[in-house]
C-alpha positions in Angstrom: 93.6 33.7 59.7 97.0 34.3 58.6 96.2 38.3 58.8 95.8 37.7 62.6 99.4 35.7 63.2 101.3 39.3 64.0 98.7 40.9 66.3 98.6 37.4 68.0 102.2 37.1 68.4 102.3 40.7 70.0 99.2 40.3 72.4 99.8 36.9 73.6 102.2 37.9 76.2 99.7 40.7 77.3 96.6 38.1 77.4 99.2 36.4 80.0 98.4 38.8 82.5 94.9 37.5 82.9 95.5 34.0 84.3 98.4 35.4 86.4 95.8 37.7 87.8 93.0 35.2 88.0 95.1 32.3 89.6 97.2 31.6 92.5 101.0 32.7 92.5 102.0 29.1 92.7 100.9 29.1 89.4 102.9 32.2 88.1 106.0 30.6 86.5 103.9 27.7 84.4 101.6 30.3 83.1 104.8 32.8 82.0 106.5 29.7 80.5 103.4 28.8 79.0 102.8 31.7 76.7 106.5 32.2 76.1 105.9 28.5 74.7 102.7 29.6 72.9 104.3 32.8 71.4 107.3 30.3 70.0 104.5 28.1 68.5 102.6 31.4 66.8 106.2 32.3 65.7 107.0 28.9 63.8 103.6 29.3 62.0 104.5 32.9 61.0 108.2 31.4 59.9 106.1 28.9 57.6 103.5 31.3 56.5 106.8 33.3 55.2 108.3 30.7 53.6 105.7 29.4 51.8 103.5 32.5 50.9 106.5 35.2 51.0 106.4 38.3 53.4 103.8 40.1 52.0 100.6 38.6 53.2 102.0 39.2 56.7 100.7 42.7 57.2 98.1 43.6 60.1 96.9 47.2 60.6 93.9 48.7 62.4 93.6 52.4 61.7 91.9 53.5 65.5 92.9 57.5 64.7 92.7 57.1 61.1 93.0 61.6 60.9 96.0 61.4 62.6 97.6 58.1 61.0 97.6 56.7 64.0 96.9 52.7 64.2 98.0 49.2 65.5 99.9 48.3 62.7 102.1 45.4 62.4 104.2 44.3 59.6 107.5 41.3 58.7 109.9 42.7 56.8 113.8 41.7 55.6 114.9 43.6 58.4 112.8 42.7 61.2 111.9 38.8 61.0 115.7 37.7 62.4 115.2 40.2 65.4 111.5 38.7 66.6 113.4 35.3 66.2 115.9 36.3 68.4 113.5 38.0 71.0 111.3 34.9 71.1 114.6 32.6 71.9 115.9 34.9 74.5 113.0 35.3 76.2 111.8 31.9 75.7 115.2 30.7 77.8 114.7 33.3 80.2 111.3 32.2 81.2 112.5 28.4 82.0 115.3 29.9 84.6 113.2 32.5 85.8 112.5 30.7 89.0 115.8 30.0 89.6 117.1 33.4 89.8 114.1 35.1 91.2 113.3 34.2 94.8 109.9 36.6 95.8 107.5 38.5 93.9 107.1 35.7 91.7 103.4 37.0 90.4 104.6 40.8 89.9 108.1 39.4 88.0 105.9 37.3 85.7 103.7 40.2 84.6 106.7 42.3 84.1 108.1 39.5 82.1 105.2 39.0 79.6 104.7 42.8 79.4 108.7 42.7 78.4 108.4 40.3 76.1 105.3 41.9 74.0 106.2 45.2 73.7 109.7 44.0 72.5 107.9 42.3 69.8 105.9 45.5 69.5 108.8 47.4 68.9 110.7 44.9 66.0 107.1 44.4 64.3 105.9 47.6 64.6 105.1 49.3 60.7 104.8 53.0 61.9 106.9 55.3 64.4 104.1 55.8 66.9 103.7 52.1 67.8 107.4 51.8 67.7 107.7 54.4 70.2 105.1 53.3 72.3 106.6 49.8 72.6 109.9 51.3 73.3 108.7 53.0 76.1 107.1 50.1 77.6 110.0 48.0 77.5 112.2 50.8 78.9 109.8 51.0 82.2 109.5 47.2 82.5 113.5 46.8 82.6 113.4 49.5 85.2 111.0 47.7 87.4 113.3 44.5 87.1 116.2 45.9 88.0 114.6 48.3 90.7 112.5 45.3 92.3 114.8 42.1 91.6 118.3 43.7 91.5 121.5 43.8 93.6 122.4 45.8 96.5 122.9 48.9 94.3 119.8 48.1 92.2 118.0 51.4 92.8 120.9 53.7 92.0 121.6 51.1 88.8 117.7 51.5 88.0 117.7 54.9 88.3 120.6 56.0 86.2 119.2 53.1 83.4 116.0 55.0 83.3 117.3 58.7 83.3 119.7 57.5 80.2 116.4 55.8 78.9 114.5 59.0 79.1 116.7 60.9 77.2 116.7 58.7 74.7 113.1 58.5 74.3 112.6 62.2 74.5 115.2 62.5 71.7 113.3 59.7 69.4 109.4 61.5 70.3 111.1 64.7 68.9 112.5 63.1 66.4 109.1 61.2 65.3 106.6 64.7 65.8 109.3 66.8 63.2 109.3 63.5 60.5 105.4 63.5 61.1 104.7 67.2 60.5 107.4 67.6 57.7 105.9 64.7 55.5 102.7 65.3 53.0 100.5 64.0 53.8 101.4 63.6 57.6 101.9 60.0 58.7 103.5 57.9 61.1 104.0 54.9 58.8 107.9 54.1 58.3 107.3 52.6 54.6 105.8 56.1 53.6 108.1 58.0 55.2 111.0 56.2 53.4 109.4 57.3 50.1 108.9 60.9 51.1 111.9 61.7 53.1 113.7 62.2 50.2 112.1 65.5 49.3 112.6 66.9 52.8 114.5 69.7 53.2 118.3 69.2 54.2 118.0 70.9 57.6 115.1 68.9 58.4 116.6 65.6 57.4 119.9 66.3 59.7 117.8 67.5 62.7 116.0 64.1 62.7 119.4 62.5 61.8 120.8 63.7 64.6 118.1 63.2 67.2 117.8 59.6 66.0 121.2 58.5 66.5 121.5 60.3 69.6 118.9 58.1 70.7 120.1 54.8 69.4 123.8 55.5 70.2 122.3 55.4 74.1 120.2 52.6 73.6 123.0 50.5 71.7 124.9 51.7 73.7 127.9 53.4 71.8 130.8 55.1 73.4 130.3 57.7 75.3 126.9 57.1 75.9 127.5 53.6 77.4 128.0 53.9 81.2 124.6 53.1 82.4 125.1 49.4 80.7 127.7 48.3 83.4 126.0 49.3 86.4 122.4 47.9 85.0 124.1 44.6 84.2 125.7 44.1 87.4 123.0 45.0 89.8 120.0 43.3 87.6 118.9 39.8 88.4 120.3 37.0 85.7 117.0 37.1 83.7 117.1 41.1 83.8 120.4 41.1 81.9 119.2 38.4 79.6 116.6 40.4 78.5 118.8 43.8 78.5 121.8 42.4 76.6 119.6 39.9 74.3 117.0 41.9 73.4 116.8 45.5 74.4 120.2 46.5 73.0 119.2 45.4 69.7 116.6 48.3 69.7 119.6 50.4 69.3 120.8 48.5 66.3 117.2 48.0 64.6 116.7 51.9 65.3 119.8 52.8 63.4 118.8 50.4 60.7 115.4 52.0 59.9 116.9 55.3 60.4 119.4 55.1 57.5 116.9 53.6 55.5 114.6 56.4 55.9 116.8 59.2 55.7 118.9 59.4 52.3 121.0 62.0 53.8 122.5 59.4 56.1 124.8 57.9 53.6 126.3 61.1 53.0 128.0 60.7 56.8 129.1 57.0 56.4 132.6 57.5 57.2 131.9 59.7 60.2 129.2 57.3 61.8 131.6 54.6 60.8 134.3 56.2 62.7 132.3 56.6 65.8 130.9 52.9 65.8 134.5 51.6 65.1 136.0 53.5 68.1 133.1 52.6 70.5 133.9 48.8 69.1 137.5 48.9 70.2 137.2 50.8 73.3 134.4 48.5 74.6 137.1 45.9 74.1 139.8 47.7 75.6 137.6 48.7 79.0 136.8 45.0 79.3 140.3 44.2 80.1 140.4 46.3 83.0 137.2 44.5 84.7 137.5 42.1 87.6 134.0 41.5 87.6 132.5 39.0 85.5 129.1 40.3 84.6 130.5 44.1 84.0 133.4 42.2 81.6 130.6 40.8 79.8 128.7 44.0 79.5 131.7 45.9 78.2 131.7 43.1 75.4 128.4 43.8 74.7 129.6 47.6 73.9 132.1 46.0 71.4 129.5 43.7 69.6 127.2 46.6 69.5 129.8 48.5 67.9 130.7 46.1 65.1 127.0 45.8 64.6 126.4 49.4 63.7 129.4 49.7 61.9 128.4 47.1 59.4 125.0 49.2 59.3 127.0 52.2 58.6 128.5 51.0 55.5 125.1 51.2 53.7 125.4 48.0 51.9 122.7 45.2 51.6 126.1 42.9 53.1 126.3 45.2 55.8 122.9 45.1 56.6 122.3 41.3 56.6 125.5 41.1 58.9 124.5 43.6 61.3 120.9 41.9 61.9 122.5 38.4 62.0 125.5 39.6 64.6 122.4 40.7 66.3 120.5 37.6 66.6 123.9 35.7 67.4 125.0 38.4 70.2 121.4 38.1 71.6 121.9 34.2 72.0 125.4 34.2 73.2 125.0 37.2 75.6 122.0 36.2 77.3 123.7 32.7 77.6 126.5 34.1 79.1 125.0 36.4 81.8 122.6 33.6 82.9 125.6 31.2 83.6 127.4 34.0 85.3 124.2 34.5 87.3 124.3 30.6 88.3 127.9 31.2 89.3 127.0 34.0 91.5 124.2 31.9 93.0 126.5 29.1 93.8 129.5 30.6 94.7 128.5 34.0 96.2 130.7 35.9 93.8 131.8 37.2 90.3 135.2 38.4 91.0 137.4 36.7 88.6 140.6 36.5 91.3 138.0 35.1 93.5 136.7 32.4 91.2 139.1 29.1 91.0 138.8 25.8 89.0 135.3 25.9 88.3 136.1 23.0 85.9 136.1 20.7 88.3 133.2 22.6 90.5 130.4 22.8 87.5 131.9 21.3 84.9 128.6 21.7 82.8 128.5 25.4 83.5 132.0 26.0 82.3 131.8 24.2 79.2 128.5 26.1 78.2 130.1 29.1 78.9 133.3 28.3 76.8 130.5 27.6 73.8 129.0 31.0 74.6 132.6 32.5 74.2 133.2 30.6 70.7 129.6 32.0 69.4 130.4 35.5 70.9 134.1 36.0 68.9 132.5 34.1 66.1 133.9 30.8 65.5 133.1 28.8 62.5 129.7 27.2 62.6 128.5 29.7 64.9 125.8 32.6 63.7 128.9 34.8 65.5 131.0 33.7 62.2 128.0 34.5 60.1 127.7 38.0 61.0 131.0 39.0 61.4 131.7 37.5 58.2 129.0 39.6 56.3 129.6 42.7 58.7 133.2 43.1 57.5 132.5 41.9 53.8 130.3 45.2 54.0 132.6 47.3 55.2 135.4 46.5 53.1 133.2 47.1 50.0 132.7 50.4 51.5 135.7 51.6 53.4 138.2 49.2 51.9 141.1 47.9 54.1 140.0 50.6 56.5 136.6 48.5 57.2 138.6 45.8 58.8 139.8 48.0 61.8 137.0 47.1 64.1 138.5 43.2 63.9 140.7 44.2 66.5 137.8 44.6 69.1 136.9 40.7 68.4 140.7 39.7 68.7 141.4 41.8 71.7 137.6 40.0 73.3 138.5 36.7 72.6 142.0 37.1 74.2 140.7 38.3 77.2 138.0 35.7 77.4 140.2 33.0 77.3 142.5 34.6 79.9 139.8 34.7 81.8 138.8 30.9 81.2 142.1 29.8 82.2 142.4 31.9 85.3 138.6 31.2 86.6 137.3 28.0 85.2 140.8 25.8 84.1 142.8 26.7 86.8 142.8 23.5 88.7 145.1 24.1 91.5 142.2 25.2 93.5 138.5 24.3 93.1 135.4 25.8 95.2 132.4 23.8 95.9 129.1 25.7 95.4 127.2 26.3 98.6 123.7 26.5 96.1 123.3 23.7 93.8 123.1 24.8 90.1 120.1 24.3 88.9 119.3 21.7 86.0 117.2 24.7 84.3 120.3 26.4 83.6 121.9 23.7 82.2 119.2 22.8 79.8 118.6 26.1 78.8 122.3 26.5 78.1 122.2 23.7 75.9 119.2 25.1 74.0 120.8 28.5 73.3 124.2 27.0 72.5 122.3 24.3 69.7 120.2 27.1 68.5 123.3 29.3 67.8 125.0 26.4 66.1 122.0 25.4 64.0 121.5 28.8 63.0 125.5 29.3 62.2 125.6 25.8 60.1 122.5 26.7 58.2 122.0 30.7 58.4 119.7 30.3 54.9 116.9 29.0 57.3 116.2 32.6 58.4 118.0 34.7 55.7 115.9 32.8 52.7 112.8 33.8 54.4 113.9 37.1 55.1 114.9 38.0 51.7 118.2 39.2 52.8 
């Protein structure tokens, strides 16, 4: 039975489409929650097996076009286990609050939601680039529909801008995969096999694939100057769409950088240039956040900063940098999804996310206010949170490769922290005037925020829970 754990985890959300189509639409929210919970239970079983038996038995392979090396191949590795945990946590949280943020078309929404969850898990668990690309593409299309159908006033513009950028990224990714497949002998899509064979590839081939992959994942992460789609997408997306986008889909870029750098030995020769791009993007994202008057756009630009720091750690080409980048993606996924969820509840309750229009929230909605503060603490890496562990490992890795220069992107964390606390003082703790919400804040938002906070603190206090299982 162990061999079926991974395909079961990926396919369960797809199987959820059957009851969604067969049963009355009033059951769709419960079905979505039930299948997200089932995926979480399968994850717990897989973690137990990984802990007791090691990662090596947790592989699955079904060759349906053996002559082309195409198959349904999944595996747990030290690189993806933590990101799978992050994906399950974020989607579980989003399933709990979906009913609160989506007012109509619940059956279609939940179908898209479960397709998004299954494809996101498929991206991280894929053992070959063919499957990685298929799931990558499905995830992009599903999020396009979430924004286009359920977003705000300018949702069509934001959705089209998102899909255009995404198509450019997936085109670069596809071309790179084809070049790698054609260049390796024997031809293969298997990531491990390519990693072993890539050292013998011509330098020109490695450079071409590196350029294509880096461009694709710079768009996805996103990294300056390919980030402009992100604030528009977040501003118009429903809260659960922003949770999925920021909490999970942006990590496709970080994970893509990681497997690219490990597959192509020549990438390490350009470490300083990659680090300069990623470090600049982190500081740029933090500085641009200072100019934002809209709460969701501000949070979106902090994502640019955080993902820049993630990529910066990966560009150190050290074990500590890789471990830090992965753990920081976990932390960012939990924290940023919570912040967008809370921002969505503020928007629903008060009808605005303009920072100058929001006053005294700590009096009006104290639960939301204190959970938002907890999200900030996780984002900036307060000790005893996942953010602290991720930042610490990233900058240890960066320092070992780049020396003191490797600590420069820490400025982004300081800038983000200062502005976040200024916003808290201005909009939350400014008690001279308070507003009463004209829509009550759902208790499901409070409970879900508490769940995410507890997860971030527990995995911050005991990071060995995941780092030990993954072998990082």
